[in-house]
N, C-alpha and C positions, 0 to 999 in steps of 0.2 A: 496572645489569646491563651485561655486555659488549656486548650489542646496542645499548643506549642510548648508552654511551660511544663505541662504535665508529662511530656515525653521523657524528659530526663529523669523523672522519678520512677519510671517503669523498670522493674528489675530484669524483665526478659528482653534479651537482645533482639530476638525475632520481632517482638511487638514494636520495639523502638525503630528497628529497620523499616518495618511497614509504615510506621508513623511518619518518619522523615521522607520516605519515598512518596507517600500520599500527599504530603505537603509540597513536595517538588512538582508533582503533577498538577496540583491546584495552582501553584505559582506559574507554571508553564501555561496553563489555560488562561490565566489572567494577564499574561504578557510580562510577568515579573521574572525575567530570565536570569538575572544575577542571583536573585533570592532562590530560584529553582535550582541553580547550579550549586549553591551553598548547601541546600538541603539534600541534594543528590550526593554531594561529597560526604555528608554526614552518614547517609544511608550506606554508601560504599565502604566507609571506614568500619561500620558495624558489620557489614556483610563479610568482611575479611576475618571477623571473629567467629563467624558461624561455622558449623561443622557438618550439618546435614547435607549429604551429597545431592539427593534428589531435589530438595528445596533450593539448594545453592544454584543448580543449573537454571531453574526457572527464574530465580531472582537475578542471577547474573545477566541473563538475556534481557530482562526488563530494564535493569540499570544501564546496560550498554545501549539499548535502543533509545532510551530517554536522553542519554549523553549525546548521541548522534543528533537527535532532534533539537536539543538545546544549542549545540554547536552551529547547526544550520540556522537556527533563529538568530544567532549572533553574527551571522555572515561568515563564520569559519567553515566554509564549504568543504575545503580539502580535509580538514580534521574530521568533519562529519562523515565524509566518504570513507576515510581510513577506518574509523570506528565501525561503521556499518559493514564494510567489507570483511573486517576481522570477525565481527559477530556472525556474519553469514557463513564464513568458513567454519566457525565453531558449531553453528546451528543451521545447517544447509536447508532444513525443512521449514525454517521460520519465515512466515509471511511478513511479519513486522520488520525483520532484518532486510528482507528483499525490498520492501517498500522504502525503508530508510535509505538504502543504497541508491535506489532509482531517484528519489527526491534530491539526494546530494548530487548525483550525476547531472540531473536537469539543471540544478542551481549553478553547476560549474560549466554548463553549456556542452556537456558530453552527451549530446542527444543521440548520436548514432550508437554509442555504447549502451545507452538505456534501451533503445529500440531493439538492438540485437539480442540483449538479455531477455527482454520481455517477449519477443517473438519465440525464442526457444522455450520460455516458461509457459507460454500459452499453448505450445504444442504438447508439452508434458502434462499440463493441467488445464485443458481447454474449458473446464466447467467452473473455473475460479473467477468470480466477478472482479476481484481486486486487480488482477493482472490486466484485464481488458480495459478497466478504467484508467490505469496508469499508462497503458499503451496508447490510448486515445490522447492522454495528456502529452505524452512524448511526441506523437505525430503532430499534435497541435503546435508544439514548440518548434518542430522541424518544418512547419508550414506545409505539411503534406495533407491537404484537405481531404482527398478521397479516402485515404487510409485512416485518418482521424475519425471520419464518419463510419467507416467499416468497423473499427474497433468499438466505437460507441454502440453500434448496432448489435454487436456480439454481447456487449454488457447488458443491453436492454433485453435481448432474447433470453439470457440467463435469468433475468429478473422476472421473466414471464410477460413482459410488455411487448407482445408481438407487433401490434400496429406501429409503435414507436421504433422498434427494431427495423421493420420493413421500410419505414420512412427514412431512417438513417442510411440504409443500403441504397435506396433510390437517390438520395442526395449524393452519396459516394459515387454512384454510377454516372450521374450527370455533371459531377464537379469538374471533370477534366483533370489532366495532370498525372493520371496514373499510367503506368506502362502496360504493355499488352498482358503480361502475366497477372498483374494486379487487377486489371479490368476484367479479365476472364474469371478470376477468383471471386470478384464482387458479384458478377452476373450469376455465377453458379450458386453462390451462397444466398443471393436474393431469391432465386427460384426455390431453393430448399426451404428457406424461411416461410415463403408464401404457402408452400405445400404443408409444412408443419402447422402453420396457423389454421389452414383450412381443415386439416385433420382434427385439430383441437376443437374447432367450432362444431364439427360433425359429432364428436364425442359428447359434447355438451348439449347436443340437440338444437343448436342455434341455426344450423342450416341443414337442409335435407341431405341424407347420405347418398 
């Protein structure tokens, strides 16, 4: 295409880097993983020629996350995990690096590792939807039905979908298979959600105070 051929004519390395990286993302979405890897490699080569420190950090993170995702798409799960772990060590606040690591963990069947990390992360960042969604996915893979619905309920609550959240907690409570501590946590959280929902309805004037 004109876009592809035009990239090599642009004098600015930064623009070229963005161009190749953009093409890699397009190819990734279209399932053209080999082509995506080739474009990502071009972007990485150009990245090594850049000097801006602040821009470099952001670009390095993006390149590494995409490399991990492409490795995962090709079934190179161990490689995907190693890239994601290294990226997370370099950028511990990165949600994308955390998500990439968890997806690689789950692909490798390291479900307990994923659950342990996500439980710690949801304690640190209880209001982040992304961690609850991934925790639900991890519990699903572990075939822990009550906790899968519990995590999904937390995700829905953060999205403001109280009826759906409460429904998930009710399913979690009746599913069976949870231990005493989990069952108590589910019960307590269900009561809290019901109270929060009632308070919200009162504030909106939908039920009398």
